[in-house]
N, C-alpha and C positions, 0 to 999 in steps of 0.2 A: 252349188247344189240347188236345184230347184224341183220342189213338190207342188202337187197340188192339193191346195189348202181349201177343204169343205168349207169353212166360214167366209171366204171370199170367192169360191167359186171361181177360183183361177190357179196357175201355175205361178209360183211366187217363190223369188230369191230366199234361200235359206241363212237369216240372220240371227244366229246364236245370240242370247242374252249375254251372256261371257264369252268374250273371244276366245278361238278354240276348243271352246266345250259345250255339249249339247245334252240337256237332261230329256229322256223320253218317258213317257207312263204308256203302257198297253194295257188294253183291258184282258185280263186273264182268264181261266176258267172257272165255271161253276162246277165243284168238284161231286157230282152225285153220280154221275155214271162214265163211261170210258168214253176218254175222247174220239170222235170220229175223224176222217179224213176232212172234214170241212174245216174240223174247230182247227183242225192242226196246220191248215192252209195260211191261216192268217200270221200265222208265227214262225213260217216259212220266211214269208211277206216281210215282216218287220227284222227279223233276223237279217235279212241282205240288205235293209236300210241300216241295222245298226252295223253290221261290217262293211258297207261302202263309206258308210261316216268316219269310220276307224282308219280305214285303206286310204282314204284322203286327207286322213291327218289331225282329226279332231277328236279329243275326249271323250268318251259316250259314258253316261251314267243311264242305264236300264233297271227301270223301275215296273215289274209287273205285279197285278194285284192275283189271289188266289179267293174267287166267292165260296165259301163254307156256311154262308148265312144269308138271309136276307132277298134272297132271287126267289120271287114267287110265280108261282106257274102263270099267272094272266100279269100283262103289264101295268093293269088296272089296280094295281095295288090289290088283289082279291084271289082265292083260293090259298093251297096249302105251299111252305116254302118247299121249292124242289128239293134240300137236302133233306126233309123230315120226309117227303115221299120217297125218296131215294132211298133212305134207313128201313123206313117200312117193310117197303118191295121186296128187301133182302132180309130181313130179321136183324140189321145189325143197328147200333149204336149211331146216331149224326156222328160223332166222333168218329168212328170205326171207317165208316163210310168217306169222309172227308179225307183220312188218312188213306184208307184205299185207292183211291183216286186222283189224289194228288200224286203219289208214288208213280200211276201208271201215265201220269201226263208226264212226270218227271223222266220217265224211262221214254217217253216218246220223243221227248226233246232230243235225248242223248241217239236216239235210233236215227232221227231223221237231222243230226249234227247241227242242230240248235244250239247256239250258244246260250249258256244259262244266263237268264238275266242278273244283272249285277244285286239286287234285289228282288227276292219274290218273298211277299206280303201276304198274312192271311187277316180278311177281316176281322176271325174272332181274336185276335191277337192286338187289334187297334180298335175295340170298342169305346175307349176311353176320347179316344182323337176323334169317334162320331159322335160322341155326345159333347164333346165341346163345341163342334162343327154345328150342329143342331141347335144349342142354346147361342151359338154366336149369331147366327140366323133367324133366330126369334127375338135375341135383342136387337137386332135393327128391323124389326118388325114386319117380317116375309114370310111368316108363319103363324098356324090357330091349330087348335084342338079341339077335335071330334071323339066318339065315342070309341074309336076304335085306332086311334094315333093320331100324331103331332104333323100336318100338312103344311107343303109349301104352298103360299098363294100365289100363283102365276099371274093374277092380275094386278100384282104389285110389281111386277118386273114388264115394261112396255115392251120390250123386245123378244118373249117369251118364244114366239113363232118365227123369229126370223132367220134363226140356223139353219132350220129344216124347212124352212119356206111354208110356214104351217098356216092352214086358215082357220081360224080360232074360233070364228064365228058359224064356220061351217060346223067344225067339230061340235058348238055348244049347240046348234041346233039340231045337227044331227045325233046327239047323245043317249044313250038309253035311259028312259028315266028308270030307275030302281027303287024297291022300295028301303026305307031307312038311308036314303044316301044324302050322308049330309055335307058334303064335300060342294066350295061353293062355285068351282068350275071344273067341267068335265077333266081339264087336262092338270089340275092339282096333282102332288104326288106325296107319297110316305115318304117322311123324315126318319119318324120312330112308330114303329106297332105295338101297339099293345098285346101283352098275350092274355089267352082266354081268361078269362075269370072260371071259377070256381062254379060258380051259378046259369055260366053260359051253355053247359054239356059239351063243349068241344074238349079234345083229348090236352092233356096240359102239355107243353112244348118240351125238349129238350136242350134246347138253346135259348136263354133268356137271360137279362141283366136287370139290374137296380138301375133306375134311372129318375132325374127328376121328377118326371110326368109318370113315373109307375116302370112295375117290371116289364120289360117285353124286349124289343130286337131292332137293329137298324132297316133302314128301307135300303134297298141295294143301289140306288144310285148313291145315297151319301157315302158308302164306303169308298167309290174309286178318288171322290173328291177330297176326304178327308187323307185318304193316303197320299194319292199325289202332291201333295201341298206339302204332308208331313216329311218328304224323301228329296221333295224337287224344289220347295218355295210355293209362293203365294201365285207367281208366274214361273211356269216353264217354258221348256220350247216345243216338243212334240207331245200328243194325245193321238194315240194310233186305236184302230178297232175294226169290225166289220161295218160294212155300209147300214145293216138293219139297227144298227146303235144311232143312227142319227138322227129320227124322228123323236125318238123318247128319252134312252139312256143317256145318251151324251147334249140333247136338248136341256135334260134336267141337269146336269154337272154344270153344263154353262149359268143355268138359272140360279143353283146354289151359289155358285163364285161370284155372282155379282149380289146375291141377298148376304152372303158373308163379308165380300170385301172388296163390292161396286165396283170389280173388272171380272174379266172371263180368266181362267186359268191358265190357260194354253194359247200359245201365239199362233200352231199349224195344229189343224184338225185334220188327219188324213187316216182313210177309209178306203178299206179292200173290199171288191166283189165278191159275190157267190162262187162256189165251186156247183158245178150243174153235171147232171146223172139224166142222159137221154132227153137232153133239153129243157128240166127241172128243175130246181134246186133239190139237190139231195135231202131223203127224209123219208121216213117210214114207209110213207104211199108211195113214192115216187123210186126210191131204192136208191144204192149207193152207198148206204152209212156204211162203208169200210172201217174200220178201225186200222191201226197201222199194225197190233198182233194179228189181225186178218190176214194183211196183205204178208208180213212175213212168214204165216203159217203155210198162205197159198204158195211160199216161194218165189215171193217177189223182195227185194232188195230194195228196203226205205227209202234209198237213197234215189232209188230210180223216180218216185215220187219227186223226190226236190228236184230232181233233173226238169219232171215235166211240170212242174211249178213256172220255172224260169222261161219255158215256151208259150207264156200269155202275160200281158202287163197285169200288175195286180189290179187296176181300176177296171179291167174288162172279166176279171177271173178265170175259171179254165173249165172245159168239158173233161169230164173223167169217164173213161173206159179202161176195161181192162187190158184190151189191146193197145190203147193209146201207152197204158204203162210200160207194155213188152215194146212197144218202141223206143219209147224214153231208155230202157234199161239195153236196146242194143247201143245206142247212140253212146251211151255211158260206158258201157264195156268197149267204143271203140276209143273213147278217152284216156280207159284205165290200161289200155293195153299200149300205148304210147310209153316209151321210156327210154332214156338212153345213159349210158354209165357215168357221163360227166355233165355238167352244168354252164351252158354258156351263161351270155350277160342278157338280161331280161330285155324284149328290144322295146325303147321309149316309145316310137311311133304308136305301134299297136297298144300298148300301156296307156298314153295321151288319150285313144281313140275309147278305148277301155271304160278309161274315167269317163269321158265327155259322155258316154251313152248312160250309166248308170245316174250320172249327175242329173241328167236329165227325165227327173220325176221315176224314177229306177227305173229304164229299159230294158229288163229283162232280156227280151225276144232279140234284142238288136248286140247285146252282147253277146248272145249265145251266137248267135247268124256271126259275131266278128269273129270269135273263137277257131271256129271251123274256117274260115278266112284266113286266119292265120298259118291252122293246122297244113291250108294247102298251098301256102306260099312259097316262096324260093328260100326262105329262114334257114339257116343250118337244123340239123336234129337237136342239137342242144338249147340253140337259142329258142327254137319251139317249147322244149321241154322244161327250160328255166321261165319261161314266160307263161306257159299253161299253168306251171303250180305259183306262179305270183298270181294269177288270177284267181286260183281255189281258197287264195286266202277271203274272197268276196264271195264266189260260188259254196265254197263249203262240202264239195263232194269229195272228199278224201282221196286225192289221186296222188299221191304221194305213196300211199299205202293201197295199192292195186291188186293185195293178195284177197280179197274181198270172197269169202264164201259164196257171194249171190253173182259172183260172173260165171252167171248160167248162159251158154250158148243159146242160140235162138233154136236151134236144132232140139236141144234137149226140152225147152218151153213148148215146144210143138209137140213133141212125144208126151208130155205129162196131159198136156189140155187132151190129146188124141185118147191118152189111159182113163182121163176122169170120162170120158164120154163112154168108152167100154165097160168100167165100172155101172154108169148108171144104166146102160142096157143089159147090165149083169153077164157083159160076156167074158166070163173070168177067164179063159183060155188066151183072147186077146190082152186081156189087162195084163195077164202072166208075161207074155210075149213082150210089150210096149216097155215093163219095168226091167225085163233083160238087157233090151236095149237102151234104157236108160243108164242102166248099172254098165254097160260096156262102155259107156260116151264119159263114165268115172264120175256120177253120179248115185244118188240113193234117194228113192223116194219113199218116204214116211207117211202113211195113213194115219192122218187124224179124223176125230167124231164126223166133221161136218167138211174140211177139208183136208190138204193133205203138205209136204215140208218137204223140200229139197237141199240135200245137204251136198258137199263134195266127198267122196270117199277119200279116204288118207291114204 
C-alpha cells in the first residue's frame, strides 16, 4: 500500500508500527451547523482508505473526533467559539447544538454508507486529557502565559514551519500589529484560553472548566493531539484531514507532539483536496453548500454522491454540479441493475488489479474504470456478479441491495426538472401534466418548501 505523505511530499509505502494493524486518526466535524457535501467529501475518502486496508487484510482502528468546544471563528485564536455562536443563532444551549448536529452528522454517515469510526470521541469528554497535555508541554518549556491564555511558543520548535513550508519571517514581517497583542510570535497559538472575567463586559461562556491556570476552555489544536494519543498511542500510523488543515491545524498538532514528547505523533499525514462548485471552493458566496438532506429532499440518492466522489482522486478533489450527480446516478443504477440468480467465483485477475489500483494511493478513478472493464469482459454473468459484490466491500455502494427507493430512471429525473421550471414560471397546467407523467412512470413527487422529494409508488 502506497500513500502520499504530506510530511515528506512523496508517495511512501505504508509500514505500520504493528504488523498487520493500522491506527488512523481523522479530524472530525465541528458540530455547530449542518455538515455540507464538502465536509462529507473527506469522510467518504477516509472511509475508502479504511475499507481498502481491511480488504487487503489489515486490522484497522479508526478514531475520529467531534469538536464541540474551542474552535474559534478565526484561526488567530480570536473571535467567538463557533459552538457558542451557533447556539446563540438558534436560541439553543451549546450542549443542545452539539447534540443536534452530531446526530445529523452520524445520520449522514449512514446515508452515505460510511462505516462508523471505531471511536468517535468528543472534545468535551476529554478535557482532563487536554489539560494534562498542556501541563506536559508547559513542563517541557514550550509554553507561556499571557492575559487571555496559555500559548505555545513556536520559536522553541525550530522545525515549526517545515511541515507546511511556511516562511516564518515573512509571516512575522507581514503580521498586523494589534493593540495589546502579547503573543511573542505571530505563529504562536493557544493551548488553553481563559474565560471572560466578570469585569471584561463580555458574556459568560456556556462551556468552561477549572484548570491549573484558571477557568477556561481548550484550544482547538490541543484536542486532536490529546485524543489521538489517548486512543492510538504517542506515535500512530495515519493522520487524515483536509488540505486546509496543513498550514495551521496540523502544523500546530505536530508542534504540540514535539513539545510534549519530542517527536511527531503520526508517521503519515494524508490530506484530501477541496470540492468545488462552478470552479470555486464551495462557500456561501460561490454556492454549492448543499447538505446531504438537501440532496435527498431533491430526490437524489446520497450514494450517487458517493459514486461521484470515486470519479476523481482525493488529492484533486471534485467539481460538483447537479448534472454530474445525475450522471453518477445513471452509472450507479446500471451497476444496481446487474444481478444473477447464483454467484460464481471472484475473478482473481481482476481482483488483483483492483487491489493494485487502490493500493496506489487510493486511485479510485482507475478502480472504477476497471469495474466497467470487468463488466464488459467475457466473464460469465455469475463471475461478474460475484466480483462486483466483492469490489463493493470497498466501494460501499450497497449493490447487493438493488431495490433502493432512489433507483430513479433518467427520464423521471428529467421530468422532475421540467416540472420545477414550470412551477418557477407559475405554469400550473404544465406542472400538473408533468406530475401525471411522473406518476405514470411509477413515481410520486412531493413538494417541499424549497425543493421536492421523489419516491416510488407502492
